[in-house]
C-alpha positions as CSV (number, residue, x, y, z in Angstrom):
1,X,-0.1,0.0,-0.1
2,X,1.5,3.4,-1.0
3,X,1.8,5.8,1.9
4,X,1.7,8.8,-0.5
5,X,-0.4,9.2,-3.8
6,X,0.7,11.8,-6.1
7,X,-2.7,12.2,-7.9
8,X,-5.0,11.3,-4.8
9,X,-8.6,12.5,-5.6
10,X,-7.7,14.0,-9.0
11,X,-10.4,13.5,-11.6
12,X,-8.7,12.3,-14.7
13,X,-10.0,11.5,-18.2
14,X,-7.9,9.1,-20.3
15,X,-8.7,10.0,-24.1
16,X,-8.0,6.8,-26.1
17,X,-7.6,3.5,-24.2
18,X,-6.2,1.9,-27.5
19,X,-4.9,-1.6,-28.0
20,X,-1.1,-1.2,-27.6
21,X,-1.0,-1.1,-23.9
22,X,-0.3,2.6,-23.4
23,X,-3.8,3.5,-22.3
24,X,-4.1,0.5,-20.0
25,X,-0.6,1.2,-18.3
26,X,-1.9,4.8,-17.9
27,X,-5.0,3.8,-16.1
28,X,-3.2,1.3,-13.9
29,X,-0.6,3.9,-12.8
30,X,-3.1,6.7,-12.1
31,X,-5.3,4.4,-10.2
32,X,-2.5,3.3,-8.1
33,X,-1.7,7.0,-7.4
34,X,-5.2,7.7,-6.2
35,X,-7.0,9.2,-9.3
36,X,-10.7,8.9,-10.2
37,X,-10.6,7.6,-13.7
38,X,-13.0,8.1,-16.7
39,X,-11.7,6.2,-19.8
40,X,-13.2,7.5,-23.3
41,X,-12.5,6.0,-26.6
42,X,-14.5,6.2,-30.0
43,X,-14.0,2.5,-30.4
44,X,-16.6,0.1,-29.3
45,X,-16.4,-2.2,-26.3
46,X,-16.0,-5.2,-28.6
47,X,-13.0,-3.6,-30.3
48,X,-11.4,-2.6,-27.1
49,X,-12.1,-5.9,-25.5
50,X,-8.4,-6.9,-24.9
51,X,-7.6,-3.7,-23.1
52,X,-10.9,-3.6,-21.0
53,X,-10.2,-7.1,-19.9
54,X,-6.7,-6.3,-18.9
55,X,-8.3,-3.6,-16.5
56,X,-11.2,-5.6,-15.2
57,X,-9.9,-5.5,-11.7
58,X,-10.1,-1.6,-11.6
59,X,-13.2,0.6,-10.8
60,X,-13.1,2.5,-14.0
61,X,-15.8,4.5,-15.6
62,X,-16.0,3.9,-19.4
63,X,-17.4,6.2,-22.2
64,X,-17.0,4.3,-25.3
65,X,-18.0,4.7,-28.9
66,X,-18.3,8.5,-28.2
67,X,-16.7,11.3,-26.2
68,X,-18.8,13.5,-23.9
69,X,-17.5,17.1,-23.7
70,X,-18.4,17.2,-19.9
71,X,-15.8,14.5,-19.2
72,X,-13.1,17.0,-20.5
73,X,-14.4,20.0,-18.8
74,X,-14.7,18.4,-15.5
75,X,-11.4,16.7,-15.4
76,X,-8.4,18.0,-13.4
77,X,-6.4,16.8,-16.4
78,X,-6.7,14.7,-19.6
79,X,-4.3,12.2,-20.8
80,X,-4.2,12.0,-24.5
81,X,-3.3,8.9,-26.5
82,X,-0.7,9.6,-29.3
83,X,-3.2,8.7,-32.0
84,X,-5.6,11.4,-30.9
85,X,-5.1,14.6,-33.1
86,X,-4.0,17.5,-31.2
87,X,-6.7,19.5,-32.9
88,X,-9.5,17.4,-31.3
89,X,-12.2,20.0,-30.3
90,X,-12.6,18.0,-27.1
91,X,-9.0,19.0,-25.9
92,X,-10.0,22.5,-26.1
93,X,-12.0,21.9,-23.0
94,X,-9.2,20.4,-21.0
95,X,-7.7,22.3,-18.3
96,X,-4.5,20.5,-18.7
97,X,-3.3,17.7,-21.1
98,X,-0.8,15.1,-20.2
99,X,0.5,11.8,-22.0
100,X,1.9,8.7,-20.5
101,X,5.3,9.9,-21.4
102,X,4.9,13.4,-19.6
103,X,3.5,11.5,-16.6
104,X,6.5,9.3,-16.5
105,X,8.9,12.2,-16.9
106,X,7.4,14.3,-14.2
107,X,7.5,11.4,-11.7
108,X,11.0,10.0,-12.5
109,X,14.6,11.5,-13.3
110,X,16.4,8.3,-14.6
111,X,19.1,8.6,-17.2
112,X,17.3,8.7,-20.5
113,X,18.5,7.5,-24.0
114,X,16.0,8.6,-26.6
115,X,15.4,7.4,-30.1
116,X,13.3,8.9,-32.9
117,X,13.3,8.8,-36.7
118,X,11.0,7.7,-39.3
119,X,12.4,4.1,-40.0
120,X,14.8,2.1,-37.9
121,X,13.9,3.6,-34.4
122,X,12.4,0.5,-32.9
123,X,15.4,-1.8,-34.0
124,X,17.9,1.0,-32.9
125,X,15.9,1.5,-29.6
126,X,15.8,-2.3,-28.8
127,X,19.4,-3.0,-29.8
128,X,20.4,-0.1,-27.5
129,X,18.5,-1.6,-24.8
130,X,20.0,-5.1,-25.5
131,X,23.4,-3.6,-25.1
132,X,22.7,-1.6,-21.8
133,X,21.4,-4.8,-20.2
134,X,24.9,-6.2,-20.4
135,X,26.3,-3.3,-18.3
136,X,23.1,-2.4,-16.4
137,X,21.0,-5.4,-15.6
138,X,18.1,-3.1,-14.6
139,X,17.9,-1.0,-17.9
140,X,14.4,-0.4,-19.2
141,X,12.8,0.1,-22.6
142,X,9.5,1.9,-23.3
143,X,7.7,4.3,-25.5
144,X,6.5,3.9,-29.1
145,X,7.8,0.2,-28.8
146,X,4.4,-0.5,-27.4
147,X,5.5,-0.6,-23.8
148,X,4.5,2.5,-21.9
149,X,7.2,3.6,-19.3
150,X,4.4,3.7,-16.7
151,X,4.2,0.0,-17.0
152,X,7.6,-0.3,-15.2
153,X,7.5,2.9,-13.3
154,X,6.9,1.2,-9.9
155,X,9.6,-1.2,-10.2
156,X,12.2,1.1,-11.7
157,X,15.3,1.8,-9.8
158,X,16.2,5.4,-9.4
159,X,19.6,5.2,-11.4
160,X,18.6,2.7,-14.1
161,X,19.0,3.9,-17.5
162,X,15.9,4.1,-19.6
163,X,15.7,3.9,-23.4
164,X,12.7,5.5,-24.9
165,X,11.6,5.2,-28.4
166,X,9.5,8.4,-29.3
167,X,7.4,8.9,-32.3
168,X,6.8,12.3,-33.8
169,X,3.3,12.2,-32.4
170,X,4.8,11.5,-28.8
171,X,7.4,14.3,-29.2
172,X,4.8,16.8,-30.4
173,X,2.5,15.8,-27.8
174,X,5.2,16.6,-25.0
175,X,5.4,20.0,-26.4
176,X,1.6,20.4,-26.6
177,X,1.3,19.3,-23.0
178,X,4.0,21.8,-21.8
179,X,6.2,19.0,-20.7
180,X,9.2,19.2,-23.1
181,X,11.4,20.6,-20.5
182,X,11.2,17.4,-18.6
183,X,12.8,15.5,-21.5
184,X,16.6,15.8,-21.1
185,X,18.2,12.7,-22.5
186,X,21.9,12.1,-22.1
187,X,21.8,10.5,-25.5
188,X,19.4,11.4,-28.4
189,X,19.5,9.3,-31.6
190,X,17.9,10.4,-34.8
191,X,17.6,7.5,-37.3
192,X,16.7,7.6,-41.0
193,X,14.2,10.5,-42.0
194,X,11.7,10.0,-44.9
195,X,8.3,11.5,-45.7
196,X,5.7,9.9,-43.4
197,X,2.5,10.6,-41.8
198,X,1.4,13.3,-44.2
199,X,-2.2,12.2,-43.6
200,X,-1.7,13.8,-40.1
201,X,0.9,16.6,-40.8
202,X,0.1,19.4,-43.2
203,X,3.5,19.3,-44.7
204,X,7.0,17.7,-44.3
205,X,8.4,20.8,-42.2
206,X,5.6,20.2,-39.5
207,X,6.7,16.4,-39.3
208,X,10.4,17.5,-39.0
209,X,9.5,20.0,-36.4
210,X,8.3,17.4,-34.0
211,X,11.3,15.1,-34.7
212,X,13.7,18.1,-34.0
213,X,12.1,18.5,-30.6
214,X,14.4,15.5,-29.5
215,X,17.4,17.2,-30.6
216,X,16.5,20.6,-28.8
217,X,16.0,18.6,-25.6
218,X,19.5,17.1,-25.5
219,X,21.5,19.2,-23.0
220,X,24.9,20.6,-23.8
221,X,26.8,17.8,-21.9
222,X,24.9,15.2,-23.8
223,X,25.2,13.6,-27.0
224,X,23.1,13.7,-30.3
225,X,23.6,10.9,-32.8
226,X,22.6,11.9,-36.2
227,X,22.2,8.7,-38.3
228,X,19.6,10.4,-40.6
229,X,21.6,10.8,-43.7
230,X,22.6,14.1,-45.3
231,X,19.4,15.7,-46.7
232,X,18.2,17.0,-43.4
233,X,21.5,17.0,-41.6
234,X,22.4,20.7,-41.7
235,X,18.8,21.6,-40.5
236,X,18.9,18.9,-37.7
237,X,22.4,19.8,-36.4
238,X,21.5,23.6,-36.1
239,X,18.7,22.4,-33.6
240,X,21.0,21.0,-31.0
241,X,23.5,22.5,-28.3
242,X,24.9,19.0,-27.4
243,X,27.9,17.2,-28.7
244,X,27.3,15.5,-31.9
245,X,28.2,12.2,-33.5
246,X,27.5,11.9,-37.2
247,X,27.0,8.5,-38.6
248,X,28.8,7.6,-41.9
249,X,30.5,10.9,-42.4
250,X,28.5,12.7,-45.1
251,X,29.9,14.6,-48.0
252,X,29.6,18.3,-48.0
253,X,30.0,21.0,-45.4
254,X,28.2,20.6,-42.1
255,X,26.7,23.5,-40.0
256,X,29.3,22.4,-37.4
257,X,32.1,19.8,-37.1
258,X,31.0,16.6,-35.3
259,X,32.6,15.7,-32.0
260,X,32.5,12.0,-33.0
261,X,31.9,9.9,-36.0
262,X,30.7,6.4,-36.4
263,X,31.0,4.5,-39.7
264,X,30.6,1.1,-41.3
265,X,33.3,-1.0,-42.9
266,X,31.7,-4.1,-44.3
267,X,29.9,-5.7,-41.4
268,X,31.9,-4.0,-39.0
269,X,31.1,-0.6,-37.3
270,X,33.5,1.9,-35.6
271,X,33.3,5.0,-33.5
272,X,35.9,7.5,-33.5
273,X,35.9,10.4,-31.0
274,X,38.0,13.5,-31.9
275,X,41.6,12.4,-32.5
276,X,41.4,9.2,-30.5
277,X,41.8,6.0,-32.5
278,X,38.5,4.4,-33.9
279,X,37.0,1.8,-31.6
280,X,35.1,-1.4,-33.0
281,X,31.5,-1.3,-31.8
282,X,29.9,-3.6,-34.2
283,X,31.7,-6.9,-35.1
284,X,29.0,-8.6,-37.2
285,X,25.4,-7.9,-37.9
286,X,22.8,-10.9,-37.3
287,X,20.2,-8.9,-39.3
288,X,19.8,-8.9,-43.1
289,X,20.4,-5.5,-45.0
290,X,22.5,-2.5,-45.0
291,X,19.8,-0.5,-43.2
292,X,19.9,-3.0,-40.3
293,X,23.5,-2.6,-40.0
294,X,23.2,1.3,-39.9
295,X,20.6,0.9,-37.2
296,X,22.9,-1.4,-35.1
297,X,25.8,1.1,-35.6
298,X,23.7,3.9,-34.3
299,X,22.7,1.8,-31.3
300,X,26.4,0.9,-30.7
301,X,27.4,4.5,-30.8
302,X,24.8,5.5,-28.3
303,X,25.7,2.8,-25.9
304,X,29.4,3.5,-26.2
305,X,28.9,7.2,-25.7
306,X,26.8,6.5,-22.7
307,X,29.7,4.7,-21.3
308,X,29.5,1.0,-22.1
309,X,32.8,-0.4,-23.1
310,X,33.5,-0.8,-26.9
311,X,34.3,-4.6,-26.6
312,X,31.0,-5.3,-24.6
313,X,29.1,-3.2,-27.2
314,X,30.4,-5.1,-30.1
315,X,29.7,-8.5,-28.3
316,X,26.2,-7.6,-27.3
317,X,25.2,-6.4,-30.8
318,X,26.5,-9.7,-32.3
319,X,23.8,-11.5,-30.4
320,X,20.9,-9.1,-30.9
321,X,18.0,-11.1,-32.0
322,X,15.9,-8.5,-33.7
323,X,12.4,-7.0,-33.2
324,X,9.0,-8.5,-34.0
325,X,7.5,-6.9,-37.3
326,X,10.8,-5.6,-38.4
327,X,12.6,-7.9,-40.7
328,X,11.6,-10.6,-38.2
329,X,12.6,-14.2,-39.4
330,X,9.7,-16.5,-38.8
331,X,10.8,-19.9,-40.1
332,X,12.0,-21.9,-43.2
333,X,9.6,-24.2,-44.8
334,X,10.7,-26.6,-47.7
335,X,13.8,-24.4,-48.3
336,X,11.9,-21.1,-48.3
337,X,12.5,-18.5,-45.7
338,X,9.8,-16.3,-44.4
339,X,10.0,-13.0,-42.8
340,X,7.6,-10.4,-41.1
341,X,8.2,-6.9,-41.9
342,X,4.9,-5.6,-41.2
343,X,6.1,-2.4,-39.6
344,X,7.3,-1.3,-43.0
345,X,4.7,1.2,-43.7
346,X,6.4,3.5,-46.3
347,X,7.3,2.4,-49.8
348,X,11.1,3.1,-49.1
349,X,11.0,0.6,-46.2
350,X,9.5,-2.1,-48.5
351,X,12.1,-1.6,-51.1
352,X,14.9,-1.6,-48.5
353,X,13.5,-5.2,-47.3
354,X,13.7,-6.4,-50.7
355,X,17.3,-5.3,-51.3
356,X,18.4,-6.8,-48.0
357,X,18.5,-10.2,-49.8
358,X,20.5,-11.5,-52.7
359,X,18.1,-14.4,-53.1
360,X,14.8,-14.0,-55.1
361,X,12.1,-12.3,-52.9
362,X,8.5,-12.7,-53.0
363,X,7.0,-9.5,-51.7
364,X,3.5,-9.3,-50.1
365,X,2.7,-5.5,-50.2
366,X,0.0,-3.0,-50.4
367,X,-2.7,-1.6,-48.0
368,X,-4.2,1.8,-47.2
369,X,-2.9,5.2,-48.4
370,X,-1.3,7.5,-46.0
371,X,-0.9,10.3,-48.6
372,X,2.6,9.3,-49.3
373,X,4.3,8.7,-52.6
374,X,4.6,5.2,-53.8
375,X,7.4,6.1,-56.3
376,X,10.1,4.1,-54.5
377,X,8.3,0.9,-55.5
378,X,9.6,1.6,-59.2
379,X,13.2,1.0,-57.8
380,X,12.6,-2.6,-56.9
381,X,14.0,-3.7,-60.3
382,X,15.0,-7.4,-60.5
383,X,15.1,-7.7,-56.7
384,X,11.6,-9.1,-56.4
385,X,10.7,-12.3,-58.1
386,X,7.0,-11.3,-57.7
387,X,4.9,-8.8,-55.8
388,X,1.6,-9.8,-54.3
389,X,-0.6,-6.9,-53.7
390,X,-3.2,-6.8,-50.8
391,X,-6.3,-4.8,-51.7
392,X,-6.3,-1.2,-50.3
393,X,-6.5,2.4,-51.2
394,X,-2.8,2.6,-51.9
395,X,-2.4,-0.7,-53.9
396,X,-3.4,0.8,-57.3
397,X,-0.7,3.4,-57.3
398,X,1.7,0.8,-56.1
399,X,0.7,-1.4,-59.1
400,X,1.2,1.5,-61.5
401,X,4.8,1.9,-60.3
402,X,5.8,-1.7,-60.5
403,X,4.2,-2.2,-63.9
404,X,6.5,0.5,-65.3
405,X,9.3,-2.0,-64.7
406,X,9.8,-5.7,-65.1
407,X,8.6,-7.0,-61.7
408,X,5.8,-9.5,-62.1
409,X,2.7,-8.1,-60.1
410,X,-0.3,-10.3,-58.9
411,X,-3.4,-9.4,-57.2
412,X,-4.8,-7.3,-55.5
413,X,-5.9,-9.9,-53.1
414,X,-8.8,-9.3,-50.7
415,X,-7.2,-11.5,-47.9
416,X,-3.7,-12.0,-46.6
417,X,-4.3,-15.7,-46.9
418,X,-4.8,-15.5,-50.5
419,X,-1.8,-13.5,-51.1
420,X,0.4,-15.8,-49.1
421,X,-0.9,-18.9,-50.8
422,X,-0.1,-17.2,-54.2
423,X,3.6,-16.4,-53.0
424,X,4.2,-19.9,-51.5
425,X,3.0,-21.4,-54.8
426,X,5.5,-19.4,-56.8
427,X,8.5,-19.7,-54.3
428,X,11.3,-22.1,-54.9
429,X,13.8,-23.6,-52.5
430,X,16.3,-20.9,-51.5
431,X,13.7,-18.0,-52.1
432,X,12.4,-15.5,-49.6
433,X,8.8,-14.7,-48.8
434,X,8.4,-11.4,-46.9
435,X,5.5,-9.4,-45.7
436,X,6.7,-5.8,-46.2
437,X,3.6,-3.7,-47.1
438,X,5.0,-0.3,-47.7
439,X,1.6,1.0,-46.5
440,X,-0.6,1.3,-43.4
441,X,-3.0,-1.6,-42.6
442,X,-6.4,0.1,-41.8
443,X,-9.5,-1.7,-43.2
444,X,-8.2,-5.2,-43.5
445,X,-6.3,-5.0,-40.1
446,X,-6.6,-3.0,-36.7
447,X,-2.9,-1.9,-37.2
448,X,0.4,-3.1,-38.6
449,X,1.0,-5.4,-35.4
450,X,-2.2,-7.1,-36.0
451,X,-1.3,-7.6,-39.6
452,X,2.2,-9.0,-38.7
453,X,0.7,-11.3,-36.1
454,X,-1.8,-12.6,-38.5
455,X,1.1,-13.3,-41.0
456,X,3.2,-15.0,-38.6
457,X,0.4,-17.3,-37.3
458,X,-0.5,-18.3,-40.9
459,X,3.1,-19.0,-41.8
460,X,3.7,-21.2,-38.6
461,X,0.4,-22.9,-39.0
462,X,1.5,-23.8,-42.5
463,X,4.9,-25.1,-41.0
464,X,3.1,-28.0,-39.3
465,X,2.0,-29.3,-42.7
466,X,4.7,-31.2,-44.6
467,X,2.9,-30.9,-48.0
468,X,2.6,-27.1,-47.8
469,X,2.3,-26.3,-51.5
470,X,-0.1,-29.2,-52.2
471,X,-2.5,-28.0,-49.5
472,X,-2.5,-24.5,-50.9
């Protein structure tokens, strides 16, 4: 029993229960801190059943399938889910807005290592946590990785390092909530930046603004690792007062000279600080593709600059198993390897997945439109033995890009099962079948995780059948 409760008697409305665990973790934390909770979500009780069942032991008031203005007016504060637009008229009635990240930052002052970017942030953050665990057994990982830091706040040691993966939504929400000052990471990592979420942001600059919030939050004594490529590098480096490490030293003049450089030489990765001799921080990459090696390099640089010895960093990264839904190896069936890359929700990520393999690739792609250009699909070239399109609002445009080249295109298929069946029939021993959609998943699936879990389950179910192709 807690002797002191931070929010005892506070009336709190949680806006957006969601299905990724953030809303549930927020509710459980605030209840333990003495708050009186209303949980509201536009989804129905049936859609939210897993989250509701996870909270069945708490005395919560639910308002589902709608929002009521009075719940926002009467609340001492509202906790906003990242998926809720900041322009929501209901938020205009809130006296104060918080997020699960802001609540965590207000309550704890643990050392922070934060990762953002368009692609690669989950792999980088998880790999960084994997390395830290070798030196700090109580290191924690949370944020956009679908683990709210409020889920482990009560068991977290005061000096344990915490890795936070932060999306543009989460960073923008911290500014919106007036809580950005609490974000003071010792290390901030910026991974690959590409156009994304332009169905939410009015333009690319608005998207970049939210990403830059991480850089401006790193204090002068900390480190910013810019692994974002050269296109936006000058802009980003002008936003930070911290020490800077640049990945794969770019060509052209920088706004400022970096304090350190990390770079790849084959599968090996090195970090050089100033005039010191380079240190090996990545000995080999267990994940396929140049983009995966770049992510591991950034994770290794972050760990080393935080203070983890170089040799320990290199050893740990060599054993990193990867992340679910991100080039996740599922199994091999009759000589064909299957990968789940459902988190690839932009065209460039799907193309990178294909190019990660020297073997023929059968790509399952397509889905719903995020107002992004599908032009990158035209660069797949001979890398894909075939593309099997899922039905969706973006798939026609993808098909047009692919048909301009020589890549065989099949579909669109109304179910993932039928697309998988077609890919399996066409694949030969030594080939690769990969789900890397290059699109969002709304309509056919609840989200990219539901899509990836469904794909994995279908493949593993098929693995129990020795005559896979005959049954298909």
